[in-house]
C-alpha positions as CSV (number, residue, x, y, z in Angstrom):
1,M,0.0,0.0,0.0
2,N,1.1,3.5,-0.7
3,L,1.0,6.5,1.7
4,L,-2.5,7.6,0.9
5,E,-3.8,4.0,1.3
6,N,-2.1,3.7,4.7
7,I,-3.6,7.0,5.8
8,A,-7.1,5.8,4.7
9,V,-6.7,2.6,6.6
10,A,-5.6,4.5,9.7
11,F,-8.7,6.8,9.6
12,N,-10.9,3.7,9.2
13,G,-9.3,2.2,12.2
14,I,-10.0,5.4,14.3
15,K,-13.6,5.5,13.1
16,S,-14.2,1.9,14.0
17,N,-12.9,2.4,17.5
18,K,-13.9,5.9,18.3
19,M,-13.9,5.7,22.1
20,R,-10.7,3.7,22.3
21,S,-9.0,6.2,19.9
22,F,-10.2,9.2,21.9
23,L,-9.0,7.7,25.2
24,T,-5.6,7.0,23.5
25,M,-5.4,10.6,22.3
26,L,-6.5,12.0,25.6
27,G,-3.0,12.0,27.1
28,I,-1.6,13.7,24.0
29,I,-4.4,16.3,24.1
30,I,-3.9,17.1,27.7
31,G,-0.1,17.3,27.3
32,I,-0.2,19.6,24.2
33,S,-2.9,21.9,25.6
34,A,-1.0,22.2,28.9
35,V,2.2,23.1,27.1
36,I,0.3,25.7,24.8
37,L,-1.5,27.2,27.8
38,I,1.6,27.6,29.9
39,T,3.7,29.0,27.2
40,S,0.9,31.3,26.1
41,L,0.4,32.6,29.6
42,G,4.2,33.1,30.0
43,T,4.3,35.0,26.7
44,M,1.3,37.0,27.9
45,I,3.0,38.1,31.1
46,Q,6.3,38.8,29.3
47,N,4.5,40.9,26.5
48,T,2.4,42.7,29.1
49,F,5.4,43.6,31.2
50,T,7.6,44.6,28.2
51,G,4.7,46.5,26.6
52,T,4.0,48.4,29.8
53,I,7.7,49.4,30.1
54,D,7.7,50.5,26.5
55,D,4.5,52.5,27.0
56,L,6.2,54.3,29.9
57,G,9.1,55.2,27.7
58,V,11.8,54.4,30.2
59,T,13.8,51.9,28.2
60,N,16.4,54.6,27.6
61,L,16.5,55.8,31.2
62,V,19.7,55.7,33.1
63,Q,19.8,56.2,36.9
64,V,23.0,57.7,38.1
65,M,23.8,57.1,41.8
66,L,26.6,57.1,44.3
67,Q,28.2,53.9,45.5
68,G,30.8,53.2,48.1
69,K,34.2,52.3,46.7
70,P,35.3,48.7,47.5
71,N,38.8,50.0,48.5
72,A,37.7,53.1,50.4
73,T,40.4,54.6,52.7
74,R,38.2,56.9,54.7
75,E,37.7,55.9,58.2
76,S,34.1,57.2,58.4
77,Q,31.8,56.2,55.6
78,W,29.2,58.9,56.4
79,M,28.3,60.8,53.2
80,T,29.0,64.5,53.3
81,Q,27.8,67.3,51.0
82,A,31.2,67.2,49.3
83,D,30.5,63.6,48.2
84,L,27.1,64.4,46.6
85,I,26.5,65.0,43.0
86,S,25.9,68.8,42.5
87,D,24.0,70.8,39.9
88,T,27.4,72.1,38.7
89,M,28.6,68.6,38.0
90,I,25.4,67.8,36.1
91,E,25.8,71.0,34.0
92,R,29.3,69.9,33.1
93,L,27.9,66.5,32.1
94,K,25.3,68.1,29.9
95,E,28.0,70.3,28.2
96,R,30.2,67.2,27.5
97,M,27.5,64.7,26.5
98,G,24.6,66.9,25.5
99,D,24.3,65.2,22.0
100,D,23.5,61.9,23.7
101,I,21.1,63.2,26.4
102,D,17.4,64.3,26.0
103,Y,16.6,65.2,29.5
104,V,18.2,65.3,33.0
105,W,15.7,64.4,35.7
106,V,16.5,65.6,39.2
107,T,14.1,65.4,42.1
108,T,14.1,66.3,45.8
109,S,11.6,64.8,48.3
110,A,9.9,67.5,50.3
111,G,8.3,65.0,52.7
112,R,4.9,63.4,53.2
113,G,1.8,64.7,54.7
114,T,-1.9,65.3,54.4
115,V,-4.0,67.7,52.3
116,R,-7.3,69.3,53.2
117,N,-9.3,71.5,50.9
118,T,-9.5,74.9,52.7
119,A,-13.0,75.4,51.3
120,E,-14.2,72.3,53.1
121,Q,-12.6,72.3,56.6
122,D,-14.6,69.2,57.6
123,G,-13.6,67.3,54.5
124,D,-11.5,64.2,54.3
125,D,-7.7,64.3,54.5
126,Y,-5.7,63.0,51.6
127,S,-2.3,61.4,52.1
128,V,0.2,63.0,49.8
129,S,3.9,62.7,48.9
130,L,5.6,66.0,47.8
131,T,8.4,65.8,45.2
132,G,10.4,68.8,44.0
133,Q,10.7,68.9,40.3
134,T,12.3,71.0,37.5
135,N,10.5,71.7,34.3
136,E,13.0,69.6,32.4
137,G,12.4,66.7,34.8
138,L,8.7,66.9,34.4
139,T,9.1,67.1,30.6
140,A,11.2,63.9,30.8
141,G,8.5,62.2,32.9
142,T,5.5,60.3,31.8
143,T,2.7,62.4,33.2
144,D,0.3,64.2,30.9
145,I,-1.2,67.5,32.0
146,I,-4.9,67.5,31.4
147,A,-5.7,70.8,33.0
148,G,-3.5,73.9,33.7
149,R,0.2,73.7,33.3
150,Q,3.4,72.1,34.5
151,I,5.7,73.5,37.1
152,S,7.7,76.2,35.2
153,D,11.2,77.5,35.3
154,E,9.8,80.8,36.6
155,D,8.1,78.9,39.5
156,N,11.5,77.5,40.4
157,E,13.3,80.8,40.0
158,K,10.8,82.5,42.4
159,M,10.4,79.5,44.7
160,R,6.6,79.7,44.4
161,Y,4.2,77.5,46.5
162,V,2.4,76.0,43.5
163,I,1.5,72.3,43.1
164,N,0.5,69.8,40.4
165,I,-2.0,67.1,41.7
166,P,-3.2,63.9,40.1
167,S,-6.6,63.7,38.3
168,D,-8.3,61.4,40.7
169,M,-7.4,63.6,43.7
170,A,-8.7,66.7,41.8
171,E,-12.0,64.9,41.0
172,E,-12.5,63.7,44.6
173,M,-11.7,67.1,46.2
174,F,-13.1,69.6,43.6
175,G,-15.3,67.6,41.3
176,S,-13.2,67.9,38.2
177,A,-9.7,68.8,37.0
178,R,-10.8,72.2,35.7
179,R,-12.4,73.2,38.9
180,A,-9.2,72.3,40.8
181,L,-7.2,75.0,39.0
182,G,-6.5,78.0,41.2
183,Q,-7.7,76.3,44.3
184,V,-5.6,76.6,47.5
185,V,-4.8,73.4,49.3
186,T,-3.4,73.2,52.8
187,V,-0.7,70.7,53.3
188,N,0.4,69.5,56.7
189,V,3.9,68.5,55.8
190,Q,5.8,66.0,58.0
191,Q,9.5,65.9,57.7
192,G,12.2,64.0,59.5
193,G,12.2,60.5,61.1
194,W,10.7,59.5,64.4
195,Q,11.2,63.1,65.7
196,A,9.3,64.4,62.6
197,S,8.1,68.0,62.6
198,T,4.9,69.2,61.0
199,T,4.7,72.4,58.9
200,V,1.4,73.8,57.6
201,L,1.8,75.3,54.1
202,D,-0.7,76.6,51.5
203,F,-0.2,75.6,47.8
204,T,-2.0,76.9,44.8
205,V,-3.0,74.2,42.2
206,V,-1.7,75.2,38.8
207,G,-1.9,71.9,37.0
208,V,-3.6,68.5,37.1
209,Y,-2.0,65.5,35.5
210,E,-3.6,62.3,34.2
211,Y,-3.3,59.6,36.9
212,E,-2.5,56.2,35.3
213,A,-3.1,53.2,37.6
214,S,-0.4,50.5,37.7
215,I,-0.6,46.8,38.4
216,M,0.0,47.5,42.1
217,S,-2.7,50.1,42.3
218,G,-5.6,49.2,44.7
219,M,-3.5,46.8,46.7
220,F,-2.5,49.4,49.3
221,S,-3.9,52.6,50.6
222,R,-3.6,55.5,48.1
223,T,-0.9,58.1,48.5
224,Y,-1.2,60.9,46.0
225,D,2.0,62.0,44.3
226,C,2.2,65.7,43.9
227,D,4.8,67.9,42.2
228,I,6.1,71.2,43.5
229,P,9.1,73.4,42.4
230,I,12.4,71.8,43.3
231,T,13.7,75.1,44.8
232,T,10.6,75.3,47.0
233,A,11.2,71.7,48.1
234,R,14.8,72.5,49.0
235,R,13.8,75.6,51.0
236,M,11.2,73.5,52.9
237,T,13.9,70.9,53.8
238,G,16.5,73.4,54.8
239,Q,18.7,72.9,51.7
240,D,20.4,75.4,49.5
241,P,17.6,76.4,47.1
242,V,20.0,77.5,44.3
243,E,22.5,74.7,44.2
244,G,21.2,71.2,44.5
245,Y,23.0,68.1,45.8
246,Y,21.9,64.5,45.1
247,Q,22.7,61.0,45.9
248,Y,21.1,60.0,42.6
249,F,19.4,61.5,39.5
250,N,18.0,60.2,36.2
251,I,19.0,60.8,32.6
252,I,16.8,60.1,29.5
253,G,19.1,59.3,26.6
254,K,18.5,59.9,22.9
255,A,16.4,57.2,21.2
256,D,19.3,56.2,19.0
257,V,21.9,56.0,21.8
258,P,21.9,52.5,23.6
259,A,21.4,52.9,27.3
260,S,24.4,50.6,28.0
261,E,26.7,52.8,26.0
262,L,25.4,56.0,27.6
263,S,25.7,54.4,31.0
264,D,29.4,53.5,30.5
265,N,30.2,57.1,29.3
266,I,28.5,58.6,32.3
267,I,30.5,56.4,34.7
268,S,33.7,57.3,32.9
269,F,32.9,61.0,33.0
270,F,32.2,61.2,36.7
271,N,34.8,58.8,38.0
272,N,37.7,60.1,35.9
273,S,37.0,63.7,37.0
274,F,35.0,64.6,40.1
275,Y,35.3,61.2,41.9
276,K,38.8,60.3,40.9
277,N,40.3,61.4,44.2
278,N,37.3,60.8,46.3
279,D,38.4,58.3,49.0
280,A,35.0,56.8,49.7
281,Y,32.5,57.1,46.9
282,Q,32.2,56.6,43.1
283,V,29.4,56.9,40.6
284,T,27.6,53.9,39.2
285,T,24.5,53.5,37.0
286,Y,21.4,51.4,36.7
287,T,19.5,50.9,33.4
288,M,16.1,49.3,32.6
289,E,17.8,47.2,29.9
290,N,19.5,45.1,32.6
291,D,16.2,44.5,34.4
292,L,14.3,43.7,31.2
293,A,16.9,41.1,30.2
294,M,16.9,39.5,33.7
295,I,13.1,39.5,33.9
296,N,12.8,38.1,30.4
297,D,15.4,35.4,31.2
298,A,13.6,34.5,34.4
299,L,10.2,34.3,32.8
300,A,11.6,32.2,29.9
301,L,13.3,29.8,32.4
302,T,10.1,29.5,34.5
303,G,8.0,29.0,31.5
304,G,10.4,26.4,30.1
305,I,10.4,24.5,33.4
306,L,6.6,24.5,33.6
307,A,6.4,23.4,30.0
308,M,8.7,20.5,30.7
309,I,6.6,19.5,33.6
310,A,3.5,19.6,31.4
311,G,5.5,17.7,28.8
312,I,5.6,14.7,31.2
313,S,1.9,14.1,30.3
314,L,3.0,13.8,26.7
315,L,5.3,11.0,27.7
316,V,2.5,9.3,29.5
317,G,0.3,9.9,26.5
318,G,3.0,8.4,24.3
319,I,3.1,5.3,26.4
320,G,-0.7,5.0,26.1
321,V,-0.3,5.2,22.3
322,M,2.3,2.4,22.3
323,N,0.0,0.3,24.5
324,I,-3.0,0.7,22.2
325,M,-0.9,0.0,19.1
326,L,0.3,-3.3,20.7
327,V,-3.4,-4.1,21.3
328,S,-4.1,-3.2,17.7
329,V,-1.3,-5.5,16.5
330,T,-2.7,-8.4,18.5
331,E,-6.2,-7.8,17.2
332,R,-5.0,-7.7,13.6
333,T,-2.5,-10.6,13.7
334,R,-4.5,-12.6,11.2
335,E,-4.7,-9.6,8.9
336,I,-0.9,-9.2,9.1
337,G,-0.5,-12.9,8.3
338,V,-2.6,-12.6,5.2
339,R,-0.8,-9.5,4.0
340,K,2.6,-11.2,4.5
341,A,1.4,-14.4,2.8
342,L,0.5,-12.3,-0.2
343,G,4.0,-10.9,-0.3
344,A,3.9,-7.7,1.8
345,P,7.4,-6.9,2.9
346,N,8.3,-6.2,6.6
347,T,8.8,-2.5,5.7
348,A,5.3,-2.2,4.4
349,I,3.8,-3.7,7.6
350,R,6.0,-1.5,9.8
351,F,5.2,1.6,7.8
352,Q,1.4,0.9,8.1
353,F,1.4,0.8,11.9
354,I,3.8,3.8,12.2
355,I,1.4,5.9,10.0
356,E,-1.5,4.9,12.2
357,S,0.4,5.9,15.3
358,V,1.5,9.2,13.8
359,I,-2.0,10.1,12.7
360,L,-3.4,9.3,16.1
361,C,-0.9,11.5,17.8
362,T,-1.2,14.3,15.2
363,I,-5.0,14.5,15.6
364,G,-4.5,14.6,19.4
365,G,-1.9,17.3,19.0
366,V,-4.1,19.5,16.8
367,I,-7.0,19.2,19.3
368,G,-4.6,19.9,22.1
369,V,-3.4,23.1,20.3
370,I,-7.0,24.3,19.8
371,L,-7.9,23.7,23.4
372,G,-4.7,25.3,24.6
373,I,-5.3,28.5,22.7
374,I,-8.9,28.7,23.8
375,G,-7.8,28.0,27.4
376,A,-5.1,30.8,27.2
377,V,-7.7,33.3,25.9
378,V,-10.2,32.3,28.6
379,V,-7.7,32.5,31.4
380,G,-6.5,35.9,30.2
381,E,-10.0,37.2,30.2
382,V,-10.7,35.8,33.6
383,M,-7.5,37.4,35.0
384,M,-8.5,40.7,33.4
385,M,-11.9,40.5,35.3
386,V,-10.5,39.3,38.6
387,L,-7.5,41.7,38.7
388,A,-9.3,44.6,37.1
389,D,-8.7,46.9,40.1
390,Q,-5.0,45.9,40.4
391,L,-4.4,46.1,36.7
392,G,-5.8,49.6,36.5
393,G,-6.8,49.5,32.8
394,I,-3.6,47.6,31.7
395,T,-4.5,45.1,29.0
396,L,-3.1,41.6,29.4
397,R,-1.8,40.8,25.9
398,T,-2.6,37.2,25.3
399,S,-0.4,35.9,22.5
400,P,-0.2,32.1,21.8
401,S,3.3,31.3,20.8
402,I,3.6,30.2,17.2
403,A,6.8,28.5,17.9
404,A,5.2,26.5,20.8
405,I,2.3,25.5,18.6
406,T,4.6,24.3,15.8
407,I,6.9,22.5,18.2
408,S,4.0,20.9,20.0
409,V,2.4,19.5,16.8
410,A,5.8,18.3,15.5
411,F,6.6,16.8,18.9
412,S,3.3,14.9,18.8
413,M,4.2,13.4,15.4
414,V,7.6,12.4,16.8
415,I,5.9,10.7,19.7
416,G,3.8,8.8,17.2
417,I,6.9,7.6,15.4
418,F,8.8,6.8,18.6
419,F,6.1,5.0,20.5
420,G,4.6,3.5,17.4
421,Y,7.9,1.9,16.2
422,Y,8.0,-0.9,18.7
423,P,4.5,-2.2,18.0
424,A,5.0,-1.7,14.2
425,N,8.3,-3.6,14.4
426,K,6.7,-6.4,16.4
427,A,4.0,-6.6,13.7
428,A,6.6,-6.7,10.9
429,K,8.5,-9.6,12.5
430,L,5.4,-11.8,12.9
431,D,5.8,-15.2,11.3
432,P,3.1,-15.4,8.6
433,I,2.2,-19.1,9.3
434,D,1.8,-18.4,13.1
435,A,-0.2,-15.2,12.3
436,L,-2.6,-17.1,10.0
437,R,-3.2,-19.7,12.7
438,Y,-4.0,-16.9,15.3
439,E,-7.6,-17.0,16.5
């Protein structure tokens, strides 16, 4: 018989033993669908995370920070103002590497506290975190102003008590973002550690930015992040309002400049000049590229391990296929004897049973792929509904892996060959006389 005839015989055998064929394929179906489901969910998590990072636009962000030198000679490791990175150093960096830098993002924490609308003295208090910002830093950030304006350079020059608040805070306090503009909010600012002091200050709302919920939103009590001029923040915390000093700051590089290359150049610039003779500290950097690579590797490793565990069911399914093919050989012993008596060679007999095994596994593989894709989509939708508050509008990007689908179907065919060979070989080696006598 040729290939098409063998395939026809295989399908006839499946039709004549529907329940037995289904139970045989069940192990393959479960194994393939589990592999597809796990790899699809892993890809979904990876795509969602990577997409969220891309949407934030921080893939070219470099955080510059101070780090203790491993061979420090200073007796006391306490950081002094002379160790900190100053505005003057940052300006020198911008002069040297301005062609590679889009924005420099410096911030100063002005403390945490509570806000109360002065028009509603009996209203609720809102927990806030005040961050001093420059206009350049806010431009580099990812917040979009939906009403009013950003903190301006003039605000910083005149050290004004103005504030940008998030949209949800504006809506809760004033009814809308537009109505919040020009309103005065009283902030009870707490500064310091366990001996914290409280200062009551009035800020005028000049801008409202669009609040975008993250995956962690809703899991903890809400603290509203508010922006004020960085010079105002320094004055509030007793620092020099003109010259800033930082343990860290951020740089947004040009889109065509790799973050790793920019990072190396920044380290070289600082450590070969300002920190060359510092006996305790040096500059180091952190980039999102490193984290993305590590997270992607971890997700890929985890997904691979889970897929291997799911693949065990494929092994069990393959054993089931071999078992049923041995039963089939036993049931068709007389048929095999007739074919061999009529001159069928061993290769033809072997090929016939291998084809049957491969078709059985391939059908199971295709069904498993379909169920796996459906399962991945359903699980993704369920996760979207269950975690709606935590996801905060972020879409889980379900994307079944084409590679996993292709490999799964191919692997199911390989299982058919591997576990079908022994029964096929046993059938091919039957003695025709003994086979004809078989009842």
